[in-house]
N, C-alpha and C positions, 0 to 999 in steps of 0.2 A: 941437461934437459928432464925435467922432473915432471914426471907422466902423472896426470892426476886420476886417469880411468882408461880401461881400454873394452873395448867391445868388437864383436864379431858379427856379421851382417851376411847372410847367404840370399840370392835368387837366381832361380833358374842353375846354371853351372858355375858361376861367379860367387866368391868368396871374398870377404874384403874384411881386412884387420883395421880397427881403428885404434888410435891412442890420441886423447885428448891432455893436451899442455896449456898452460896459462899463457896469453900471448895476445896478440892484435888482431887474429881471426883470419890469419892464410890458412889456405888449403893447399896440402902438397899430397899428390898422388902419386904413387911410384917415383919418388924423386922429382917430378915436376908440378909447376903450379896446378892448382886444379881446373882452372879455367882452357889452358892450353890441351890438359890431357883427354877432356872432355869435348874437343876440337871446337870450343867455343859455341858449342849448342846451348841456347837459353833455357832449356826445358830440362836439361840434365842437370845444369849450373843451379837452378833451382830447386829442383828436386833434391839435391845433396845438402842445400842451405836451410830447407824448409825446417826439421826440427829445433836447431839453432835459432830462426828467425820466430818460430812460435813461442820459445821462452824469452827471445830480445837478448840473447848471449852472442851475436855474429862477431863483435869484438872484444870478446872474452877469451876463448880458447883458440889456439893453434890445432888444427887438424891433420894427423900423420897418417897417409893411409895405404896399406900395402893391400893391393885388389888382384886376383888372377882369375882367369877362366872368363868364358860367355863372353857377351858383347857389351858396348858402351851403356845400352840402356839396361839390361840386368846390372851391370858393376855400379851403375848409378843408385838403383834400389837397393842392390846390396849395401853400399856404403851410407844410405839414408837410415836402413835398419840398425847398423852398427853403431851411428853415431847416437840415436835414439837410446839403445841398449848402454851405451858408454854414460850419457847424460842422466840414465837411472840410477848408475852406479854413484856418481858424483853427488847427487840430491834426491833422497827419495821421494819428495814433494814435487819433483816434476813429471812422474809417472802419470798419475791421471790427467793430466793435460795431452801427454804425448799417446795416451791409449786411446781417447776421444776420437782424436784427429786419425787414428790406427797406424801410426807410425812406429809401433812395439808388434805388429801383425806379420809375420813371416808368411809371404806369398808363396805358397809350396807346388804351385802349379812348376810343370816341368815337362819337357819332351817325350811323349809316349813312346817306347820301345816298338820296333819293327817285329812283327810276327811273320813266320814263316808260312810259305805260300801268297803273301801278300806283297803288294808293291812298297807299300809305305805301312805304317802303324794300322790303317785301317781301309786304305785303297785297294781294292781287288783287281786282279786282271779283266779286261775286257771279256766278257762272257759270249762263247760261241755256240750256237744252237747246235751246228751242225759241223 
């Protein structure tokens, strides 16, 4: 297995490590086919494949993914970022196309921490006048 590029993507608490290999366009996520791992959710599957489809490279690379943490949607977004970063490592000329579509932007939104005296991050207990 000749690894062409590696990329790391993060979203919420999900971390995805991507390896791109010359091949026929297979997605393997944590040892399972990509469609099965994403529970055949078309939105997640399309989201993951978006950077490759933009550059018309769907059938050029096999993608091997190791992903941990978060839920399926967060993992899908992390995988998308990792693939875009790996493609930039392969060919610098891909960068402007990926950047204009926003595939190289790390979405830093994550869960806000709970504060003492509150029930959640911002939810206060019910106010009692007496």
